[in-house]
Structures are given as structure tokens and as C-alpha cells.
N, C-alpha and C positions, 0 to 999 in steps of 0.2 A: 531851387536845387538844394540837395542835402550836402552838408559838410562831409568830406571824405572820412574824417575821424569818427563821425557819429553814424555813418552809413551802415545799415544792417543788410538791406536787400538791394540788389542792382540787377534789373532785368533789361537786357539789350537785344533789340531786334527779334523778340520772341515770335516764333512761328510754330503753329500747331496745326496738324492736318487730321481729318477724320476720314475713315473708309466708308464710301457710299457707292453702291452698285459696282463693286470691284475697282473703284478708282479712288485715289487719295485727293481729297478736296480741302482747300484751306479754310480753317476756322478762325485762327488768330494770325494776323498778316503783318507781323513786324512791329510789335508794340514795345516801347521803352518805358520803364518806370524806375524810380528809386524810392526808398523808404528809410527814413532815419530812425534811430533808436527812440522809442517813445512816441513816434508819430502815427497818426491814423489817416489812411488814404481811403477815400470813398470811390468806389467804382459804380457808375450808373449807366443805364442805357436800356433799350427795349429788349424783348426776347430775341435771342440769337445774336446779341451784340458781342458775346464772348466773355462776359463778366465772370461767370463761374469757372470757365475753362482757364482764364488767366489766373484766378484765385488758386485753383488747384495746381496750375503750372508753377506758381510761386513756391509751392511745396515740393517741386520736382516730381509731380504726379500728373498723369493723364489718364482719362477714362479708357475702358476697353474699347478698341476700335479706333483709338487716336494715337498719335505719335508726335514727338518733338521733331520738327523738320528744319530748324534753324535757330540761331541766336543762343543766348546763355541766360541762366538764372543763378546769380551768385548770391548765396546766403552766407554772410560773415566770411567771405573769401572763398567759399566752396561752390563750384559750379555744379548745381544739382542735376543738370541735364547730362553730365558726364560722370558723376560720382557713381560708385558701385552701389548695388542694391542695399547692402548692409549699412553703409554710411547714410543713405537716405532714410532707411527705416529707423535708425537710431536717432537721427535729427527730428523726424516727424513724431516720435513718441515722447521726446523730452524737450526740444527747443522750438518746435513748430507744432501748433495745434490747429484744429479745425472745428468750427461750430456750424452744424448743418441747419438748413431751413426747417426741417421736420424733426424735432427731438423725438417724437413718438416713433418714427420709423428708424431712428438711429440707435436707440437703446435696445438691448436684448431683453425681451419681455420675460425671460425665464430667470433673470438674476436681479437681485436687489440693487438699488441705485448705488449704494456705498461700495458694493463689491466691484461694480464696473468703474467707479471713480478711482479706486485705489489700485486697479490692476497694473497699469504701466509704471506707476511710481514704485510699486513693490518689485515688479519684474525687472526693472532697470536698476534696482539698487539705490534709488533716490532716497527712499525711506523704508523703515520697517512697516509691517502691516498696522501695528498699533499706532505708530506715528502718522501714517497715511490716513487712518480713520479719524484721528483727532484733528488733523489738518482739514479733512473733508468737512467735519462739523463746523470748524472755524469759518471755512469758506461759505457754507450754507448760511451761517449766521450773518456773515458780512454781506451776502446777497439777499438778506432779509427774507429767507425762506421760513415759513411757519414751522414751529417745533423743530429747530435745527438739530437738536440732539437725537431725534427719532425719525425724521423724515427720510433719511438715507436708508433706513431699514425697510422701506416700502418698495413694492415693485412699480415699474413705470406706469402701469395702468391705474395705480392707486393715487396718483397726484394729477393736478390740473395741467393744462398745456403750458400756461405761463410758468408754473413751478418747475415743470420738466425742462423748459428752455433755460431757466436759471441754473438748474442742476447740471445741464450740459455745459454751461459757461464755467461753472465751478469745476467740472471734470476736466475741461480744457486747461484750467489753471493749476491742475494737480502737480505738475512737474515744473511750474513757474516758467513757461515758455517765453522766449524772446519775441515770438511772432504768433499771432492768432489770425486765422482767416474766418471772418464772420460772413456766412453765406445766407443772406435773407433771414436773419434769426428772429425777426418779429413779424414776418409777413402774415402768418395765419393767426395772430393774436388780436384780441379786442383792444380798443384804444386805452382803456384803463390799465390792463395788464401790460400793454406795450410800454407805457410810461415806467412801470416798475422794472421791466427788463432792460430798457434803454439806460435808465439810471444806474442799475446794477452793473451793466457792462461798462459804462463810462467810468464809474467809480473804481472798478477793479483794474481796468486798463491804466488809469492814472496812478493808482496806488503802487502798482508793481512796475511802472514804467514800460509796459508792454507795447510793442509795435503792433499795428493791426491793419488789415485790409478789410474794409466794410463794404460788402456787396449788397446792393439793394436797387429796387426800381422806384422806391419812395423818396422823392426829392426832399420832402420836409424832414424825413427821418435822417437822411445822410447829412443834412445841415446841422443836426444836433451832435453828430458823432465825429465828423471828419475835420482834420486840419486842412487837407487839400482834397479836391474832387477831380477825377478824370472821367470824361464822358466818352463812351465807346459806341461804335455802330459798325455792324457787319465785320467785326474782328479788327477794326482800325480805331486808333485814337482820334477823336474829333477835336478835343481841346482839353487842357487841364490848367488849374489855377488854384490859389488858396480859396477856401470856402466862401469868404465874404465877397471876393471879386467875382467868383463864379455865379453867385446868386444875384448880385447887383448889376454886373456888367458882362454877361456872356458875349462872346465874340461871334460864334458861328450860328447860322440860321437854324441848324438842327437842334442845338442846345436851347435856343430861344423857343423852338416848337415844343420841346419837352417841358419847359417852364410854363407853357400856355395851355397844356392839356386839361382835360375835363371841362371843356367848354359846352358839352352837351347837357341840356336840360329838357326833359319831356314836357310837352305842352300841357297846360292846365286843362283838366276835364271838368265838365259841369258836375254839380252835386248829384248824388244818387237820389232818385225819386223815392218818395215814401212807400209806394206800392211795389218797388223793385224786389225781386226775390234773389237772394244771394246764391251763387253756384254752390258754395260750401259754407257752412257756418258751424262754429263750436259754441255750445251753450253750457256754461258753468261746468266745464270739464276739469276734473281732478284725476291725476294719473300717478301711479306709483310702481317702481320696479320691485319685483318679488324679493330681492335681496336687501331692500332698504326699508328702514322703519318708518320714514317720513315720506309724504307725497313729494314728487318732483314738479308737479303742476298743481296749482291751487286755484280752482274756480275761474278757469280761463274762458273768456268769451270773445270771439272775433268773427267777422264775416268777410267773405271775398266775393266781389261782384264782377260780372263780365266786363272786360276792357279796362279794369282798374288794378292798381298795384298797392298792396299793403306791405310796407317794410316793417320787419320785426327786428328790433335792435336791443342790445344788452350785452353785458360782459359774459365771459365763459361761465357756464353753469347757471345762466339766468333762465334757461328753459326754452330757448328759441328752437333748437333742433329737436328737443323732446316734443314740443308742440307739433312739429312736422311729423315725427314718428307716430304720434297719436292719429293725426289726420290720415296717414298712410295705412293705418290699421296694424302697425308694428308694436305699438304699446297701447292696448285697449284701456280706455278710461275706467276707473273704479266708480265714477259717478259722472253725471252730465251726459249730453247728447252731441252727436255729430250728424249734421243734416246735409244731404245732397239734393239740391233743387227743391228744398223744403220738405223732403221726405227723409225719414230716419235711415242712417247708413250703419251697416253692421260694424261693431267696434273692431272685430278681428278681420284682417284682410282675407283669411281663408274662407270666411263666410260671405264674402262679397262676390257678386256676379262679375263676369268679364266686363259688362257695360259699366258697372260701378268702378271696377279697378282701373279701367282705362281713363276714367274721368279725372283722376288725380294722378299726375306724374311728377317726377322729380329730376332736376338737374343737379349733379353732385359737385362738391367743391373741387375735388382733386380728379380731374379728367384722366390723369396718368394712371390712377388705380381703378377708375370707374369703367374704363373700356377694356374689353377682353383683348390682350395683346396678340392672340392667335387668330382673331377673326378679322376679315377684311371689312372695310367701311360699308360695303353694300349689305353684308350680313348683319352688322351691328344695327344698322337702320332698318333693314328689312324684317328682322325677326319680330319686333313688336307689331309691324304692319300685318304680318301673317297671323300672329297669335290673336290680336285684338280685332282685326278687320277682315281677316280671311283672304288677304291679297296673295296671289301666286302668279308665277310666270311673267308674261308680258306686262300685265297690270302692275305687278310688284316692281318690276324694273322701271317702268315709267314713273310710278309714284316716288320711288327712291331718287331718280334723277331730278324730279321736280322739287323734292325736299332739299336736295343738295343745292340746287339753284336758289331756293328760298333762303338758305343760310349763307349764300354768297360764296359757294365753293363750286368750281367748274366740275360737273359730273364726270366728264371723260378723264379728267386728271386724278380724281379722288376715289372713284367707285371701288377700285381694286387695290387701294393702298392699305397697309397695316397702320395701326396707331403710332408705331415707332417711327413712321415716315412723316409724321405731322409735327408742326410746332405746337406750343402750349395753347395758343389762341385757336388754332385749327381743331385741336382735340376738344376744346370746350364747345366749339360750334357743332361738332359731331354729337357731343352730349346733349346739346339743345335739340338737334335733329331727332335723336333717339326718343327724347321726351315727346316731341311733336308727332312722331310717327304713330302714336296710339290715338291721335285726334282727341286730346284731353280738353277739359273745360278749365281746370285749375292746374297751373304749373308751379311747383315749389322750387325756387331757385336758392340753393343752400350755399351761400358764400361763393357764388360762381365767378366772381372777379378777384377774389382775395389773393390768388396765387399768380395773377397776371400783371405785367407791367402796365403803366398808366395809359400808354397809347393803345395797347391791345384791349385793355379793360373798357376804354371808351368805345371802341368798335363793337364790343360785345353788348354794351348797354344800348347803343344805337340799333343793333340787330334785334335785341329783345323788344325794344319799343316798336320797331317796324312790324315784327311778328305779332305782337299784341294787337295792333290795329288791324292787321290783315285777318286774324283768326278770332278776334274778340275774346282774347284769353284773359282769365283772372290770374294774377301773380301773387304768390306769397314770397317776398324777397327777404331772406334771412341774411343779415350782414352786420359787421362791426364797423363798416366804413361809412361815416356820417356824410361824406361828400357824395357817395353813391346814393344814399337816401335822398339827399337834396336833389340829385339829378333825376331820379326815376320814380319816386314814391308819390302816391296820391294820399294815402293814409299812413300813419305811423303808430306802431304799438311798441311801447318801451317796457321791457321785462327785467325783473330782478328777483333772484331767489325763487323762481317758479311762479311768480305773481306778476300781474300787469300793474305797472306803476302809473302809467297814463296812456291814453290813446285818443286819436282824433285826426283831423286833417293836418297835412304836413305843415302848412303855414301856422296853424294854431300851436302845434307842438314846439316848433322852432322859434316861436315868438315869446319873449318874456311876459310874465314871470314863469319860470320853469319849476317843475318838481325838483327837489334837491338832487336826486339821482340823475335825472335828465340833464341838469346843469353840470354835473360832474362829467357825464359823457361828452357833452358839447365842449367843455373846457379841455378835454383830453385829446382833441383832434390836433395833430401836429401842424405847425405853421412853418413856412419857409423863412424862418428867422433863427439864426444860430443861438439867440438868447432865449428861445421859447421854452426849452426844457427847464432851464434854470428858473424862469419865471413861474412855470406851472408848479414845480416842486415847492417853491416859496409860497405860492398861493394855496397850497394844500393845507396850510395852517389857517386859512381864512375861516370865518364863522360857518359858512355853508358847508365847506369840506369837513370841518370838525364835526358838525352835526351829523353828516352822513357816516363818518368813521365811527362815531359813538354808537350809532344805531347798529 
């Protein structure tokens, strides 16, 4: 419990409802929490637990189609559920800040970073524009952004994802708020960038004595950030305790099940025979964007065989997704070859036949943005069946129903739904079904579990493994999650700066000795130990890390 004199936030019996099919349905069902000044509370739970809804509710805010239906949210003595709009807006722009999961979607692409950073501080009279710009540069420097004097004068698309996430944290600190809501701020980041962002967040929260609610589905991450942890499920509190107690002695069965997830590991497959022909292979591929002076891929070679999974790992900018773009014909190589079943494949997708196009399909990272919100599920899945396979009428309906059953969704319940009526995991299953609808040979899985909680992610991995066996699919699995690689990969390709550092069977890559960069990646995987981040930051001065940083 927090001391009354130091208490900043007090939420009592919070109830929030959402409008669905013309009826109000409960989302948050009577949650209590308190937060002391300078304290960090971690909120964890699977998709639909109510984490983000409670985080926004702590700001006195609910999304469109939702409403407060009971309880109170007292911030420094002001009940935000009853305060007038102007009071809430003034508090949210100065004393309460929010850091979203996707910095790329949250910044205005038409304005430079520093202009967006200084907007509220200037508008609310906290600082002059010159003072706000100087303060922004100081915060950029404190958050270890490169070239802090000039990076703010770039547009959002001109910086990396990790840099943009740190810039958003700096922007949240512009008015020196008393409370920051961090909503999955490192979910989409690679493990090396994640360490930088976590370290920066923790440092700035500690220096300014800021209170924080840290929302995440990553248990190892919350262990590094939170003083206390609250576990949520279906809009209810399951249990809460200090971080060490919660990690070492959880009381509830549900919490214990969260701690035990990621039990799935695909069964080992026999080695590929010497005379086997890969479904798709890249031979010494080099690729370059027209606007860039240097190649983004340098002499890349890798092969994908039926029934096997190649995991491609590396930090942001390493060339993982760019390799996928070349495979798809979206970034034609300037040298090298792409082969389909041993035959040359046209570099540009426009010059590929339908049979060639359908052979390589992709499942995208963000199902929210990858699915047309105006199309029903039957049309999203049915369109590639019609385009690539010529299915219509009864045959199309039957195949759509069969594919929904394949992805473990009841056809009668889901055929006529819109994407907005699905959970995150269900949307990702529809993304999988859409890729399979073309009857491909190679499926590119681009960070398909990174935005999902661990329970849902494990279900998606099990589904992909099942579908691979049933359809003898080759997978290219792009990911920054090493635990996912351990679970599903047969081969591993490690990339850095557009080059392959090393590649080979999973067991060989993960067994020492490692290449220095691979060693850095493996050491950057968070552990469920509150001291892990401190240890890793200290270890960065080790000889191996120093050698990498010097390079």
C-alpha cells in the first residue's frame, strides 16, 4: 500500500464499458490500484485483459465507443472521471503523459520531431520556444540519441524505430509530468534496441522522480521496470505484489501459467538431403534503394526447403525485411539471382506470372493495418482464392470454410465478421489464412508474433507448425525474438548491416563459440530477473561487447 502523503494516483472500483452490437458490455470490472510518487507499476496480462484500457482510464480517458460506468480515478486529489474537459486536457498535456506502442504511428509525418516535442510546452506556457528546443536537445542527449543537436530536426521517417521510441519518451518528458503511461513501448523493437530504450526509460523516470504505469505482455521486461506488478485477466485483477514476490512466489494458478508460457518447441526434422531442390533460393543477391548511395543488401545467399523454417534474425536495419522485399519482387536485386524451384524468378513482381506470384506469400507483422477494415472475413480470404486459383461460388465458399477451420476459427461464427470484431490473435490467424489462400510454397512470416501477448503468440506458433506439416510449407521467419527462434526454427540466418554474419542449423548457431554479433544478440534477450538489465549494461564493457562497438 502507498503512503497517503506520497500517493499520486488512486483508482477505486474502476468500471469501463464498451458499446458492442448496440449493448454496453463490461471491459474493466471494478479494478483498484494506487500509485505513489516515483513508483512504477507494471500491468500484465493477455490480450483483452484490460491493460491499455486501465492505463488510458488512469488519464481520465476512454476510447471512442467506451465510457466510465463506475468508480473513480483520483489524480493528486482530482477525480478525472468527474472533472470537466478543460481540467482533464490541461492535466494530460502537462502533468500526465502517454507513450504509445507504435511511435511511428503516433508522430505526425509532416512535422519535424523537435516541433512536435515543443508544441505543448510552448502552448501551455511552460517554456518559450527557444527554451523548449534547448531542453529537447538536452533530453535527446540524456536518452543517448545519436547527434542530439540535429536529430530533432529530422522527420519521423528519417530515424530508426528505436530512436523514434526514445524521441517519444523525450517528448513525454517535455513538461516534466508527474505520471507517464508506457503502453508496450518496446514490443516492436529488436532485443539490442530494446535494451537501449529500457535503460533510457528507467534512467529518466528515476532522475525526475516520475511515477509510471508500464503496460506490457513481456514478463521479463516488466521485471526490469516495475516496483510492483498487477496481473489482469478479463478486466479483473488476478493478483498484485512487489516485483520480486510476484516473480518468485505467484499465488494464483493463472499467474503461474503466464510464467510458464512458451513451452512449445517444434520437433526436430532430419537434415536436408544433398539432392533436394529448394523452393526458393537467393544467390549472391545485392540490392539498393534508388535514393541511397550504398547497397542495403550485400551478397546475400539463403535457401528455403519444403517443410522447413529458416529464421532470419538481427537488429533494426540489419536487412531482414529488405531481404523479404527482394524475395517478393518489391526491391529487385542489382546483382545476383532469385530462383523458384531451381528456375530463375523475375526480379520484379510485375514481370512474374500468377503461378510465380502465388508461390511466395507474406504474413504481415501488424494485422490491424494489414487487413482491410471494410471487408468481411470471407472476402479477405476469398479474394486471393479467386485471383490465384479461379475459385467462385460454392467452391469458393467451401474452401473458405475449410481454411477457417484450418486456422482453428469456427466458420459460422467468423465468415461474416469485420476485422474490428476480432481480437489481435484472431486477426493474425486471418492474416495466416489469407497467405495460405493462394496455396503458396514459401510463406514469409514478418514478425508475426511481436505484437501479441505470450499466450496468444504460443498459439500462433503451434498453428504455424501444424499448417507447415499439413501443407509441407517452407517458412522464412523474420523475428527479433530469440525465444521464438528457439521454438520454431530449423535453420538460422544472422544479419547485420545488410550482410549475413553467420548461418546454419539452429543448434549450431546457438552453441558456443558464437560470432561476436550473435553473442551480443543472445545476451540481449531479457530474463525474468529484476537484476538482469543492470547486469547486461555492466557486461557491455566486456571485451566481446567492446570489440563489437568498436567495429
